[in-house]
MIDRENTOR-648433 format. One line per 4 residues: number of its first residue (from 1); their letters; for each residue z negated, x negated, y negated of N, C-alpha, C, O. Coordinates in steps of 0.02 Angstrom, whole numbers. Each point is the difference from the previous one (the first is absolute). Layout:
NUM> A> Z:X:Y:Z:X:Y:Z:X:Y:Z:X:Y ~ ...
This chain:
1> MNHR> -3850:-7617:-2500:14:70:-18:19:4:-73:-33:-29:-43 ~ 87:64:30:18:15:-69:-36:63:-21:18:54:24 ~ -66:-60:-67:-41:58:-18:42:51:-38:40:-17:-44 ~ -51:80:62:34:54:-34:-23:4:-72:-56:-18:-16
5> LKTP> 99:43:-27:-16:4:-71:-40:63:-13:20:55:18 ~ -78:-64:-48:-41:56:-23:-10:-10:-74:-26:-53:-21 ~ 44:100:-20:-1:-9:-72:-71:9:-26:-28:54:8 ~ -2:-105:-39:-68:6:-25:-2:38:-66:50:9:-33
9> AISR> -112:12:15:-10:30:-66:-1:-56:-50:-50:-36:-6 ~ 104:27:-31:9:-60:-41:-30:11:-69:13:49:-34 ~ -54:-97:14:-28:1:-67:48:-33:-49:51:-29:20 ~ -66:34:-84:43:-31:-51:3:-75:11:53:-30:-8
13> RAAL> -110:1:25:0:-73:10:45:-20:58:37:-49:-5 ~ -40:87:61:43:-16:56:74:11:-17:43:-37:22 ~ -30:90:-62:69:13:-20:27:-58:-41:58:-20:9 ~ -99:-8:-53:22:-58:-38:11:-60:45:46:-40:-10
17> ASAG> -90:33:61:8:-55:47:65:7:38:36:-49:11 ~ -20:111:9:63:12:36:59:-16:-45:50:-28:23 ~ -54:47:-86:54:-14:-46:10:-75:-6:56:-25:-3 ~ -112:-11:1:5:-73:-3:33:-28:62:41:-46:-4
21> AALG> -59:76:62:31:-24:62:75:12:-1:39:-40:27 ~ -18:96:-57:71:15:-3:38:-51:-41:59:-11:11 ~ -93:-20:-59:32:-51:-41:6:-66:36:34:-46:-22 ~ -69:43:81:3:-61:39:-69:-28:12:-36:-16:-47
25> IAGV> 18:10:111:-67:-24:17:-11:-70:-28:-55:-16:-24 ~ 106:-24:29:-8:-69:-25:-14:-1:-74:-40:-39:-24 ~ 74:84:-13:-12:3:-71:-70:20:-17:-31:-27:-46 ~ 4:76:84:-69:21:-11:-47:-58:12:-46:-12:-39
29> AALT> 57:-24:95:-43:-56:16:2:-52:-54:-51:-30:-18 ~ 111:18:-9:6:-51:-52:-37:21:-63:-32:-41:-32 ~ 37:106:14:-32:24:-61:-76:-1:6:-35:-15:-48 ~ 10:30:109:-72:5:8:-32:-66:18:-61:-7:-5
33> GCNG> 102:-42:24:-28:-65:18:-45:6:60:-61:-12:-5 ~ 90:30:63:-41:21:57:-46:-54:25:-50:17:33 ~ 62:-80:-45:-45:-52:24:-36:-35:-57:-32:-52:10 ~ 37:79:-69:-34:-31:-57:-74:15:0:-24:39:40
37> TSDS> -12:-70:-85:-71:14:-9:-13:17:-72:40:-15:-44 ~ -95:47:31:-19:17:-68:-73:-17:-11:-37:-11:48 ~ 17:9:-111:-68:-17:-16:-50:52:25:-58:-15:11 ~ 82:77:-4:-45:55:17:-2:16:74:-33:48:19
41> SKGA> 66:-87:24:-1:15:71:3:-64:41:11:-55:-26 ~ -23:64:91:4:-57:46:72:-19:16:12:-52:30 ~ 35:93:-50:71:-12:14:36:66:3:-32:52:5 ~ 98:-54:-8:41:61:2:35:6:66:27:-49:27
45> VTVG> -26:110:0:30:15:65:45:61:-7:-20:49:-32 ~ 80:-51:61:43:59:1:-3:32:69:18:-30:50 ~ -42:93:-49:-6:38:62:60:47:5:15:38:-46 ~ 20:-41:102:57:44:12:-20:57:46:-53:-2:32
49> SKAF> 96:52:-28:-10:54:49:67:27:23:50:-5:-35 ~ -51:33:96:59:36:24:3:69:-35:-48:22:-32 ~ 105:10:41:13:62:-37:-19:62:41:42:43:13 ~ -105:-38:7:-25:62:30:-74:4:-15:-33:-50:-16
53> TEGV> 6:110:23:-68:15:-23:-50:-51:24:-37:-30:-40 ~ 35:19:104:-51:-44:29:6:-71:-28:-51:-32:-14 ~ 112:8:7:10:-67:-26:-27:-7:-71:-31:-51:-17 ~ 43:102:-25:-23:-2:-69:-76:4:-3:-31:-36:-39
57> ILSE> 1:79:79:-73:6:1:-32:-67:20:-46:-24:-33 ~ 70:-5:87:-28:-63:24:7:-55:-53:-47:-38:-12 ~ 105:34:-18:12:-53:-50:-45:9:-61:-24:-48:-29 ~ 12:111:10:-45:13:-56:-71:-20:18:-37:-27:-42
61> IYAL> 16:40:103:-67:-22:22:-5:-76:-2:-50:-27:-23 ~ 102:-8:47:0:-73:-3:-6:-23:-73:-38:-45:-16 ~ 77:77:-28:-1:-19:-71:-69:9:-30:-24:-43:-36 ~ -8:99:51:-68:13:-26:-50:-51:27:-44:-23:-37
65> ALED> 51:5:100:-46:-49:29:8:-68:-33:-50:-34:-14 ~ 111:15:-1:13:-64:-33:-24:1:-72:-29:-49:-24 ~ 40:104:-10:-24:5:-69:-76:-2:-2:-30:-31:-45 ~ -2:63:92:-73:0:4:-27:-70:12:-55:-18:-21
69> AGFS> 95:-23:56:-20:-69:15:17:-48:-57:-13:-60:6 ~ 43:86:-60:12:-42:-58:71:-24:-10:13:-41:-44 ~ 34:67:84:70:-20:-6:37:49:-44:-17:59:-4 ~ 68:-84:-29:46:42:-38:56:22:48:30:-42:34
73> VDRS> -16:107:-32:48:26:49:58:34:-35:-9:42:-44 ~ 69:-61:64:61:35:-20:23:40:60:1:-24:56 ~ 19:86:-68:21:45:53:76:7:0:29:15:-52 ~ 2:-27:109:72:11:9:8:45:61:14:-23:55
77> FEIS> -22:88:-66:-5:48:54:67:33:16:47:-4:-38 ~ -46:35:96:57:40:24:64:-41:9:54:19:-24 ~ -61:-75:56:58:-42:18:26:25:68:-39:16:44 ~ 104:-14:-37:30:21:63:-27:-41:59:-8:-61:-6
81> GSLI> -5:94:61:-24:-35:59:48:-53:25:-20:-48:33 ~ 85:56:-48:49:-49:22:2:-61:-45:31:-50:17 ~ -64:54:-75:2:-55:-49:-66:-35:-10:-2:-56:-26 ~ -53:86:46:-65:-25:-21:-17:-67:33:-33:-42:-32
85> HTAL> 53:31:93:-13:-65:32:36:-55:-38:-28:-53:-12 ~ 91:65:-6:38:-49:-38:-32:-13:-69:-2:-56:-23 ~ -23:110:-8:-34:-8:-65:-60:-45:7:-15:-40:-45 ~ -21:46:100:-59:-42:12:21:-73:12:-28:-45:-30
89> VNGD> 76:35:73:24:-68:15:26:-34:-62:-11:-60:-10 ~ 45:97:-33:30:-29:-61:-51:-9:-56:17:-29:-52 ~ -78:53:61:-50:-8:-51:2:52:-55:-33:-8:-52 ~ 71:61:62:2:53:-50:-65:41:0:-19:28:-51
93> IDLY> -13:-24:108:-67:27:6:-41:-51:40:27:-45:31 ~ -94:53:-34:-44:-48:33:-30:26:65:-18:-39:44 ~ 13:104:-38:-29:29:61:16:74:3:17:31:-50 ~ -22:-3:110:7:72:9:-28:19:68:-8:-44:42
97> PEYT> -7:108:-29:-23:20:66:59:8:48:49:34:-15 ~ -56:-64:73:53:5:51:-32:21:66:-61:-2:8 ~ 103:21:39:-23:25:65:20:-50:54:56:-26:-1 ~ -102:13:47:13:-53:49:62:14:41:40:-46:13
101> GTGL> -31:108:9:59:17:39:65:-8:-39:51:-22:28 ~ -53:38:-93:59:-9:-42:17:-74:-6:58:-20:5 ~ -110:-21:-15:12:-72:-4:30:-28:64:47:-40:-2 ~ -73:63:59:23:-25:64:72:20:15:42:-42:17
105> INIL> -27:107:-26:63:27:24:54:-3:-54:56:-21:13 ~ -72:43:-74:51:4:-52:13:-66:-35:58:-17:-14 ~ -111:-21:0:9:-63:-36:15:-58:47:49:-36:-10 ~ -90:28:62:9:-56:46:52:14:54:23:-46:34
109> QMDP> -3:110:-27:49:19:50:-21:-20:71:41:-23:40 ~ -105:31:-26:-26:-17:65:-9:63:42:-1:55:-27 ~ -6:-64:92:-10:57:44:-68:31:-12:-47:-36:-17 ~ 41:101:26:-64:33:-11:-55:-26:46:13:-17:58
113> LTDP> -73:14:-85:-60:-15:39:-49:57:-13:6:35:-50 ~ -53:-24:95:-43:59:-7:-73:-17:-12:-39:45:-15 ~ 19:-108:22:-70:-18:-13:-8:-15:-75:33:-44:-26 ~ -78:80:-9:-6:-9:-72:-16:-72:-21:28:-25:-49
117> DEVY> -73:-8:85:-18:-68:-17:58:-49:12:10:-46:-39 ~ 26:57:94:57:-44:15:55:8:-53:30:-49:-22 ~ -17:111:1:50:11:-52:-22:-34:-65:40:-33:-33 ~ -103:42:15:-25:-30:-62:5:-76:2:24:-30:-48
121> ETVK> -47:0:102:2:-74:5:72:-26:0:14:-53:-27 ~ 32:92:56:70:-21:2:30:1:-70:32:-48:-22 ~ -41:104:-14:29:3:-68:-34:-49:-46:32:-30:-44 ~ -96:20:52:-36:-48:-42:28:-70:8:11:-36:-49
125> SEYA> 0:16:111:27:-67:14:72:-8:-23:17:-49:-32 ~ 25:98:48:71:-5:-16:13:5:-74:43:-36:-26 ~ -79:80:-9:8:5:-73:-19:-66:-34:34:-21:-47 ~ -87:-10:70:-21:-64:-29:54:-53:11:16:-37:-46
129> DQFD> 10:34:107:50:-52:16:67:12:-34:31:-46:-25 ~ -9:109:24:67:15:-25:4:11:-75:50:-17:-32 ~ -103:46:4:5:23:-69:-54:-27:-47:2:13:-60 ~ -51:-50:87:-59:-20:-38:-35:61:-29:-20:1:-59
133> LVWL> 13:50:100:-36:61:-18:-62:6:44:2:-17:59 ~ -55:43:-88:-64:4:36:-20:73:10:-4:39:-48 ~ -8:-21:111:-29:65:15:-76:-7:-5:-30:-39:37 ~ -1:76:-83:-73:2:-2:-25:47:56:39:21:43
137> EKSE> -103:-4:-44:-29:37:55:34:69:7:11:35:-49 ~ 5:-17:111:29:66:12:-55:53:-1:-58:-13:16 ~ 79:72:-34:-45:58:-2:2:37:66:48:-4:38 ~ -102:41:-25:2:47:57:52:55:-12:28:27:47
141> AADG> -15:-12:-111:47:53:-17:70:-19:23:24:-55:-11 ~ 8:103:44:67:-12:27:44:61:-11:-21:56:14 ~ 81:-68:-38:49:54:-13:57:-8:50:53:-27:-17 ~ -64:51:77:48:-9:53:26:66:28:-17:53:-25
145> QSLA> 57:-59:77:30:59:31:-51:33:47:-40:-34:32 ~ 43:100:-28:-42:36:47:29:69:11:56:15:-22 ~ -93:28:56:16:70:7:-59:40:-24:-58:-18:12 ~ 72:73:-47:-52:46:-23:7:66:35:55:24:13
149> IRTD> -112:7:3:-1:64:34:-46:48:-38:-48:-22:-32 ~ 62:86:36:-46:48:-29:-67:-5:36:-3:-1:62 ~ -51:-3:-100:-65:-12:28:-22:55:48:-30:-14:52 ~ 46:77:-68:-20:54:45:33:-6:68:-30:16:51
153> VAEK> 93:-39:-50:36:-9:62:-30:-59:40:-9:4:60 ~ -6:-58:-96:-29:-59:32:-67:18:33:-13:-21:56 ~ -28:59:-91:-65:18:27:7:48:59:-38:-5:48 ~ 84:51:-52:10:49:54:22:-34:64:-23:18:55
157> LGIK> 67:-69:-61:28:-33:59:-34:-66:17:17:-32:50 ~ -66:11:-90:-34:-63:12:43:-61:-10:-4:-48:38 ~ 46:50:-90:47:-55:-13:-29:-46:-53:-14:21:-56 ~ 4:-84:74:-24:-51:-47:48:-59:-4:2:-34:-51
161> TISD> 35:22:103:44:-59:4:72:23:13:12:58:16 ~ 35:-104:-23:69:16:15:10:11:75:44:38:20 ~ -85:-72:21:2:14:72:-18:73:14:32:33:40 ~ -84:-9:-74:-19:71:7:58:45:-23:15:50:32
165> LQEH> 16:-70:-87:56:40:-27:56:4:50:29:54:11 ~ -12:-109:20:56:-1:48:-14:47:59:46:33:24 ~ -108:-29:-3:-18:44:56:9:74:-19:13:41:43 ~ -22:-25:-107:3:69:-22:64:16:-38:5:54:-31
169> ASEL> 44:-99:32:60:9:-42:35:66:14:28:31:-46 ~ -28:-8:108:35:61:17:-32:63:-32:30:54:2 ~ -90:-62:-30:-34:55:-34:6:-4:-76:-28:41:-36 ~ 65:-92:11:-2:-15:-71:69:2:-32:51:-13:33
173> RFAS> -49:29:-98:61:1:-39:2:-63:-44:-47:-13:-38 ~ 102:-24:42:5:-64:-35:45:7:-61:57:22:5 ~ -84:-42:-63:39:1:-63:23:-70:-15:-37:-40:-29 ~ 98:24:48:29:-66:-11:32:-4:-69:10:51:-33
177> QGQF> 7:-112:12:39:-9:-61:68:-32:16:28:-36:-41 ~ -4:50:101:68:-22:18:4:-72:20:9:-16:59 ~ -15:-29:-107:6:-72:15:-53:-23:49:11:-46:39 ~ -69:79:-40:-53:-19:46:22:6:72:-22:-39:43
181> DERE> 66:86:-29:23:10:69:45:-57:24:6:-12:60 ~ 26:-22:-107:50:-51:18:-24:-71:-12:22:-46:35 ~ -66:36:-84:-22:-68:-17:-32:-34:59:-36:30:39 ~ 51:-95:-33:-28:-38:56:-76:2:1:-31:-1:53
185> DGLP> 0:3:-114:-73:0:-4:-28:71:-6:-58:9:-16 ~ 100:42:29:-22:69:-3:-13:29:69:-36:-30:40 ~ 65:88:-27:-11:33:64:21:-42:60:-35:2:51 ~ 90:-39:-54:17:-43:58:-55:-49:18:-14:-12:59
189> ALEA> -18:-18:-110:-55:-47:14:-59:36:31:-32:-25:46 ~ 18:85:-71:-56:39:29:13:17:73:-43:-9:42 ~ 104:32:-28:15:21:69:3:-59:47:-15:7:60 ~ 33:-66:-85:0:-60:42:-70:-18:21:-11:-26:55
193> AYGP> -38:39:-98:-69:-18:15:-39:56:34:-39:-12:46 ~ 50:74:-69:-41:56:22:34:46:51:-33:41:32 ~ 99:-48:-25:38:47:42:32:53:-43:-12:3:-60 ~ 53:40:90:36:51:-38:-46:52:-32:-53:17:28
197> FDWA> 73:7:-86:-36:54:-35:43:63:7:50:9:-35 ~ -71:34:80:38:62:14:-26:55:-45:-36:45:23 ~ 55:-48:-88:-27:47:-49:20:72:15:54:13:26 ~ -99:33:-42:17:71:5:56:18:-49:45:38:15
201> EHEV> -49:-67:-76:52:5:-50:7:-67:-35:-49:-35:-9 ~ 110:18:-10:13:-63:-34:50:14:-56:61:4:12 ~ -87:3:-74:42:16:-57:-2:-56:-52:-49:-38:-3 ~ 102:33:-37:5:-51:-52:-13:33:-68:31:50:-16
205> YDEG> -76:-80:-22:-17:25:-67:4:-57:-50:-3:-59:18 ~ 11:76:-81:-2:-50:-54:-68:-32:-2:-51:33:11 ~ 49:-98:-26:-62:-38:-3:-51:34:-46:-60:2:16 ~ 83:24:-73:-46:28:-48:-30:67:21:-46:25:-33
209> LKYE> 72:5:86:-23:65:22:-45:-2:62:-26:51:21 ~ 17:-109:8:-31:-3:66:-71:28:1:-18:35:48 ~ -22:-49:-99:-69:26:1:-1:74:-15:-43:36:26 ~ 89:-12:-67:5:71:-13:19:37:65:-26:54:13
213> VLRN> 70:-84:26:21:29:63:-61:6:47:-8:52:33 ~ -32:-104:-30:-60:4:42:-50:51:-27:-30:38:38 ~ 22:-39:-104:-48:45:-31:19:74:12:-44:43:6 ~ 109:-30:-4:24:68:10:6:19:73:27:53:17
217> DEAD> -53:-95:27:1:13:72:71:8:28:12:40:45 ~ 34:-79:-74:68:-2:26:9:-59:48:49:-3:37 ~ -96:-43:-37:1:-57:45:-71:-26:8:-45:20:-36 ~ 35:-65:84:-67:-25:16:-9:-75:-13:-55:-22:-16
221> VTPA> 109:-16:22:-3:-74:-2:57:-26:-43:55:28:1 ~ -69:-82:-38:54:-31:-40:-13:-75:-7:-57:-21:4 ~ 110:-19:-13:-10:-70:-17:-36:-7:-66:10:41:-45 ~ -51:-92:38:-39:-8:-62:-11:-74:-13:5:-42:45
225> YTTE> -21:27:-108:-26:-66:-18:-74:8:-12:-23:52:-26 ~ -16:-102:45:-72:9:8:-39:11:-64:-58:21:4 ~ 88:-33:-62:-37:11:-63:33:54:-42:-13:3:-61 ~ 55:40:90:31:53:-39:-53:46:-28:-49:17:33
229> AQLS> 60:4:-95:-50:38:-37:-21:63:37:-59:19:-2 ~ 106:14:35:-15:64:33:-51:-8:56:-33:48:21 ~ 26:-109:5:-46:-12:55:-73:0:-22:-45:-6:41 ~ 34:13:-106:-69:9:-24:-25:71:15:-60:13:-5
233> DDMF> 106:31:24:-17:69:17:-23:2:73:35:-25:44 ~ -92:55:-32:-27:5:69:44:41:45:-11:2:61 ~ 61:32:-88:45:40:40:43:-43:45:28:24:50 ~ -21:-89:-68:43:-46:37:-41:-57:30:-49:-23:-30
237> TLLE> 70:0:89:-35:-55:34:51:-53:21:51:16:29 ~ -66:-78:-45:41:-56:24:-17:-16:72:-59:0:19 ~ 109:-13:21:-11:-16:70:-3:-76:10:37:-37:-33 ~ -79:15:78:-6:-71:15:59:-23:43:16:31:51
241> DDKH> 16:-84:-73:54:-32:39:-33:-44:52:-4:-61:-8 ~ -20:92:63:-43:-36:48:37:-52:41:-31:-42:33 ~ 98:44:-32:39:-51:35:32:-50:-49:40:-42:20 ~ -58:47:-83:18:-49:-51:76:-11:-4:24:-57:6
245> VWPP> 11:111:-14:73:-4:-8:19:-29:-67:46:-41:-5 ~ -80:62:-48:20:-17:-67:-38:-61:-27:-60:-6:12 ~ 95:-38:-47:-34:-58:-29:-48:21:-55:9:53:-31 ~ -61:-93:19:-48:17:-53:28:-17:-69:39:-46:-8
249> YNVA> -61:86:-41:21:-10:-70:-62:-3:-44:-9:41:-45 ~ -34:-90:58:-59:-10:-42:22:-28:-68:46:-40:-4 ~ -80:62:-48:18:-21:-67:-42:-61:-21:-59:-5:19 ~ 90:-40:-57:-35:-60:-24:36:-25:-62:60:12:-8
253> PVVR> -96:-47:-37:33:-31:-57:39:-62:23:-25:-40:39 ~ 86:34:-63:40:-61:12:9:-34:-67:23:30:-48 ~ -40:-95:46:-4:-37:-64:42:-63:5:4:-32:52 ~ 27:14:-107:36:-64:-2:-50:-57:7:-52:-2:-33
257> GEVL> 69:-46:77:-45:-56:13:-16:-39:-63:-57:-22:-9 ~ 106:13:-34:-10:-37:-63:-52:33:-44:-42:-33:-31 ~ 45:100:28:-47:37:-41:-71:-5:28:-48:-8:-37 ~ 43:12:103:-66:-5:31:-32:-68:-10:-60:-7:-7
261> QELP> 102:-45:6:-25:-67:-14:-25:-6:-72:-53:-30:-13 ~ 91:58:-33:-19:-4:-71:-59:45:-17:-41:-17:-42 ~ 37:75:76:-51:50:-16:-35:22:64:7:58:21 ~ -45:-102:11:-32:18:64:-49:57:-7:-18:32:50
265> GIEE> -5:-18:-111:-48:53:-9:27:70:12:-38:48:1 ~ 104:-41:7:28:66:12:-11:24:72:5:59:15 ~ -21:-106:30:-4:17:71:-59:47:14:8:50:35 ~ -67:-66:-61:-60:39:18:4:73:-21:-14:43:41
269> PLNR> 34:-27:-103:3:71:-19:53:39:39:-10:59:15 ~ 65:-91:3:51:34:39:-23:12:71:11:54:28 ~ -45:-103:2:-26:9:67:-54:54:2:-8:35:50 ~ -28:-28:-105:-52:52:-3:32:69:3:-28:46:30
273> VSEA> 85:-39:-62:36:64:3:22:14:71:-8:55:26 ~ 37:-105:7:23:9:68:-57:20:46:9:43:44 ~ -66:-73:-53:-58:15:42:-22:72:-7:-26:30:48 ~ 35:-1:-107:-25:68:-14:48:55:21:-20:57:8
277> LTTE> 84:-74:3:50:52:14:2:17:75:-4:-43:43 ~ 10:107:-29:13:25:67:60:46:-3:21:21:-54 ~ 7:-5:111:57:46:2:-20:68:-28:38:31:-37 ~ -98:-8:53:-24:65:-24:-7:-1:-76:19:48:-34
281> ILTG> -47:-102:6:-7:-5:-72:68:-1:-34:10:35:-51 ~ 36:-73:78:67:-5:-31:36:67:3:35:18:-47 ~ -43:18:101:29:67:5:-28:45:-54:37:38:-32 ~ -103:-41:21:-31:40:-52:24:-17:-69:10:44:-42
285> LNAR> -1:-108:28:25:-21:-66:71:26:-11:17:25:-53 ~ 25:-30:105:68:26:-5:-1:76:-13:40:25:-39 ~ -86:10:72:-3:73:-8:-19:19:-71:27:49:-27 ~ -71:-86:-4:-20:16:-68:58:-6:-50:4:37:-49
289> VDID> 42:-84:64:58:-8:-44:56:48:20:27:35:-43 ~ -9:-34:107:59:39:21:-13:74:4:46:40:-13 ~ -106:-20:31:-15:71:8:-38:28:-59:18:52:-28 ~ -71:-87:7:-42:25:-55:29:-18:-68:-23:25:-51
293> KEDY> 74:-68:50:36:-18:-61:-44:-36:-51:10:6:-61 ~ -58:-44:85:-40:-42:-45:41:-62:-18:45:-20:36 ~ -63:-11:-92:33:-61:-21:-22:-57:45:-59:-9:14 ~ 108:-30:10:-18:-54:47:-48:-50:-30:-41:-30:35
297> EDVA> 45:19:-101:-45:-47:-33:-73:24:5:-46:-39:11 ~ 36:104:-21:-68:28:5:-26:-5:72:-58:-17:11 ~ 101:32:37:-19:-2:70:-18:-72:20:-50:-11:33 ~ 92:-37:-53:-13:-70:16:-65:-24:-33:-39:-35:32
301> REFF> 29:54:-95:-61:-23:-35:-63:28:32:-49:-36:8 ~ 51:100:11:-60:30:30:-16:-35:66:-58:-13:15 ~ 110:-1:24:-12:-36:64:-27:-70:-13:-49:-21:31 ~ 80:-15:-78:-24:-68:-13:-72:0:-24:-39:-42:22
305> ESIA> 21:88:-66:-68:3:-25:-50:15:56:-59:-18:-4 ~ 82:53:56:-44:16:56:-15:-61:44:-49:0:38 ~ 90:-52:-44:-11:-60:41:-20:-61:-41:-17:-52:27 ~ 20:59:-94:-13:-57:-43:-74:-20:2:-20:-47:-34
């Protein structure tokens, strides 16, 4: 999955990091000495991030965990999703948070799988063989495709799963974003597994308006990603994909094998972060930045301190 861009609340430090990235990731890595060591730390690590809110929050949590464990951390945040894997392979960064489904489908160009453990084991093995990259422990937190429904409607009709939704489709208004109707992994995939969705109404809205449309009672159901900030509101409910149409997108740190050999101590603090994250927690962190407009650094630090 190519994650949609969500603009984080950028601090001055992140803005400087972005400016550095604009001058060239390789140049930043060279200036910071991403694999060097210093007298005051166990070693230096460059943590990268993708250019959307969740990616920056996760990377900052990783950075804090490594600093707490005694490592010196350089931050190279907000790298384009189309470039970050190459940056890792080339050694411009040492690690970043990635999603198992993205690794399987976008990077490895393999057919989708739906079992979370099978996807994880597949990307772990293939990344090691092809790129000398190591997937550390995956988190329960997953940022994947789903459908969201207004909670009052779900409770009224007893809808908890997409199978339930399909049975009641003729009573519901669907707020699509256009491409979802045509994409192979969108509505066609759902109808292949669940049967036709005979919506009472089927309208196309801009992606940025979908939750407003539901909130204003102009529609009942919309495509969603499982950690979108708006889903922290009890007004909306994620539906269970009970027939497992969509591949899992569990998040995990991906690290260059060379770096892990030189600095094995980075594994434990990163795995501790993965163990503590859930989809609900990640949704809440996103909401604090995207909706409440808190600084992502403050949000990441508060979460890290809660698990340290």
